[in-house]
N, C-alpha and C positions, 0 to 999 in steps of 0.2 A: 508842275502846275498845269491843270487842264484849262483850256480856253475854248469856249463855245464859238464855232464858226458859222453854224447854221443848223437847219432842221432837215431831216429826211422825212418825206411824206409819200403815201401811197394813194393812188386813185384807181378806180376801175373804169377802163375806157375800152369800148368795142371788144369786150370779151377777154381783156387782158389786164393784169395788174401792172400799172406803170408807176415807177418810183422816181421821184424828183428830189433835188436838193435846192433848198432856198437859203441863201446866205443871210447873215444878220445885217448886211449892207444894203438891203432892199433891192438887190439885183433881181432880174427875172429868174424864175425857177429854171434850173438846169436838169435836163433829162439824164437819168443815171442808167436805168435798165428796165426791162419789162419781161413778163412771163404770162403764159396762158392762165386765166383766172380759174377755169374749171379744174385744171390739173392741180394747181396750187391749193384750191379749196378741198379737193379730194385727198391730197397728200400734204398735211401740215408741215412735215419736215422740209418740203420743197419751198414753202413760203418762208420758213426760217432761213434757208439757203439764199433765197432772193434778198432778204434783208441783210444777210451777211455780205453778199456781193455788193449791194448798194452802199453799205457802210465802208467797205474797202474802196469803192470808187470815189465816194465823197471825201475820204481822208487823203486820197492820192491825187485828186483832180488838179490841185495847184502845185504839185511837187514836180521837180525836174525829172527827166527820164533817168532811170536806173537809181533813183533816190526814193524808192518806194518804202512805204511802211506797211507791215503786215499786222493785222489785228488778230488778237487771240480771243476767241469766243469761249466763255466758260461753259463747261458741261453742266447740264441741269442736275439738280440734286437727285440722287437715287431715291426711289419711293420709300425705301427703308429708312433713309436719313432725313426725309422731308419733315418739316415741323407740322404737327397735327394739332388741332384744337383738343385740349384735354376733355375727357368725358367726365361730367359732373352730374350729381343727382338732379340738378335744376335743368338739365338739357330738355326735358319734356314737360316741365312744370308750366302751369298757366297763371301762376301768381304774378301780380304786376311787377314785383322787383326781380323776377326770374330773368327778364330780358337784360337787366343791368348786370346780373351775376354772370349770364352767358357772355356778355360783351367783355366783362372783366376777365373771364377764363380764356377767351380767345386772344387776349393781349398778353397772356402769361405763358411761360413754358410749363410743361407737365410737372416738372420738379417744383416750380414756384407754387403752383396750385396745390400740390400735395403737401407742401410745408405749411400752408395756411388753412388747411381743413381743420374743422373742430375735431375733438376726440371721437365724436360720433360719425365723422366723415362728411359733414356739411360745409360748404364754402362760406366765406364771410359774406354777409348781405342776404343770405338765404332766409326764407320765411320760417324755417325750422330753428334758426339760431336766435335766441333771445338773450340780451344782456341781463345778468342777474345782479350786478353790483358794479361799483366804480371805486377804484383805489386811487388815493392821492387827490381827492376832489377838494375844491375850495371850502366846502362845508366842514371838512375835517380840520381845516386850518383856522377857522373863525376865532376860537378861543385863545390863540397864541399872540 
C-alpha cells in the first residue's frame, strides 16, 4: 500500500532549478537538489534526471544508512506504441456537433472507434448520420 509522505516541487532561483520536498506534516520545505536551469531547459532529458534524483532523495531522506530504496523509472512508450487519437471524417468538420464527436474519438482507442463507425464510415453523432427508425419503441407496445 502506498502512503503519501509529501510533495516534490521545483522553483527557479538565480539561474538554477531548485527542487524541494514538503512533507504532509507542515514541516518547512527541505532542499533536495539543484541544477543549472539553462542547461536543463536546453536538454529535457537532464530535467528528467533531476526529477529522478529528487525522487530518490525524497524517498531515502528518512531512511537509515545502508537501508536505501532504489526507484525504478518506467521507460516512456515508444512512439510506435503510443496511443494516438484516431483519425475520423469529423476531424476537420465545422458543424457544431463535430467538436463532441472529436472529443468522443479522443477518449476511445482506434479499435473502438472503428467498431462503432456506420457502414458508410461515419462516427456516431456525426452530422452525416441520421436515425431512420426505432425498434422496440413504446409506441409499438401500446396495443398490448
